[in-house]
C-alpha positions as CSV (number, residue, x, y, z in Angstrom):
1,M,95.3,102.0,125.0
2,A,95.4,102.8,121.3
3,I,98.6,103.2,119.4
4,P,98.9,106.8,118.1
5,P,99.1,107.4,114.3
6,E,102.5,107.5,112.7
7,P,104.0,111.0,112.5
8,I,103.0,112.7,109.3
9,Q,106.6,113.2,108.1
10,E,107.2,109.5,108.5
11,L,104.2,108.7,106.3
12,I,105.2,111.3,103.7
13,D,108.8,109.9,103.5
14,A,107.5,106.3,103.1
15,S,105.0,107.2,100.4
16,T,105.7,107.1,96.7
17,D,102.3,108.9,96.1
18,I,99.9,110.9,98.3
19,V,96.5,111.5,96.9
20,D,93.4,113.5,97.8
21,A,90.9,110.8,96.9
22,E,87.6,109.1,97.5
23,V,86.9,105.4,97.7
24,A,84.8,104.7,94.6
25,E,84.4,101.0,95.2
26,V,85.4,98.1,97.5
27,V,86.6,95.4,95.1
28,S,87.2,92.7,97.7
29,T,87.5,92.2,101.4
30,G,89.6,89.4,102.8
31,T,88.9,87.0,105.7
32,K,88.3,88.6,109.1
33,P,91.6,88.3,111.0
34,A,91.8,86.6,114.4
35,Q,90.7,89.0,117.1
36,P,92.2,89.4,120.6
37,D,90.6,87.1,123.3
38,V,89.0,89.7,125.6
39,P,85.8,89.8,127.6
40,T,82.6,90.9,125.8
41,G,82.2,94.6,125.6
42,T,85.9,95.4,125.8
43,T,87.0,98.4,123.8
44,S,90.4,99.5,122.6
45,A,91.6,95.9,122.5
46,G,93.3,96.1,119.1
47,F,90.5,94.7,117.0
48,K,91.5,94.4,113.3
49,A,89.6,94.8,110.1
50,A,90.3,92.5,107.1
51,E,92.5,93.5,104.2
52,Q,90.7,95.1,101.3
53,V,91.3,96.0,97.6
54,V,89.6,99.3,96.8
55,V,89.4,101.7,93.8
56,L,90.3,105.3,94.6
57,K,89.0,108.1,92.5
58,V,91.8,110.6,92.7
59,A,90.9,114.3,92.9
60,R,94.5,115.4,92.8
61,A,98.0,114.2,93.6
62,L,99.7,115.8,96.6
63,K,103.0,113.9,96.0
64,G,103.8,111.8,92.9
65,G,101.9,111.7,89.7
66,A,98.9,109.5,90.4
67,K,95.7,110.4,88.7
68,G,92.4,108.9,87.5
69,N,91.2,105.7,89.3
70,L,93.7,103.7,91.2
71,T,93.2,100.1,92.5
72,V,95.0,99.8,95.8
73,H,95.5,97.4,98.7
74,K,94.6,98.2,102.3
75,P,96.4,95.7,104.6
76,V,94.9,94.3,107.8
77,S,94.5,97.2,110.1
78,G,92.4,98.9,112.7
79,Y,89.9,100.4,110.2
80,A,87.8,99.3,107.2
81,L,87.0,101.4,104.1
82,K,83.7,101.8,102.3
83,A,82.6,103.7,99.2
84,G,82.5,107.4,99.9
85,N,85.5,107.6,102.4
86,K,87.5,110.6,101.5
87,G,90.8,112.1,102.5
88,A,94.6,112.0,102.1
89,F,95.8,108.5,101.1
90,F,99.5,107.7,101.6
91,L,100.5,105.1,99.1
92,R,103.6,103.0,98.6
93,A,104.2,101.4,95.2
94,G,103.7,97.7,95.1
95,Q,102.6,94.7,93.0
96,P,99.9,94.0,92.0
97,H,98.6,97.1,93.7
98,A,100.0,100.1,95.7
99,E,99.6,99.7,99.4
100,I,97.8,102.2,101.7
101,L,100.1,103.3,104.5
102,G,99.0,104.4,108.0
103,R,97.3,102.7,110.9
104,Y,94.0,104.6,110.9
105,G,93.0,105.4,107.3
106,P,92.5,108.5,105.2
107,D,91.0,110.7,108.0
108,T,94.1,110.6,110.2
109,Y,95.6,113.8,108.6
110,R,93.5,116.4,106.9
111,V,94.5,117.1,103.3
112,E,95.3,120.7,104.3
113,S,97.7,119.5,106.9
114,V,99.5,117.3,104.4
115,E,99.8,120.2,102.0
116,H,101.2,122.4,104.7
117,V,103.9,119.9,105.6
118,L,104.7,119.4,101.9
119,G,105.0,123.2,101.5
120,K,102.1,123.4,99.1
121,K,100.1,125.8,101.3
């Protein structure tokens, strides 16, 4: 059984920036992490995608002052990003790049839902 996404308020509180953005480029993808040892054809077994460094083209900041193009780090998680993925990205400041927060990527919470919780809509 899949783990549910983090509550939206938890992600907002942990974020230094939240942006409505699109993945402009995948700069690098790390080594594929070890996968669970399960029978062929098994689903919902906790498969993980490699860490990535991506460039986000920011349409607008929902929290914080991020703008322009941002290079960010997506840790090992249950999803992979590709150019063209859009949505609300929850970011935590870090070095050398900010880190994307959340288990399932930018389509977990619609931009409008984030705005509502932030009191912007």
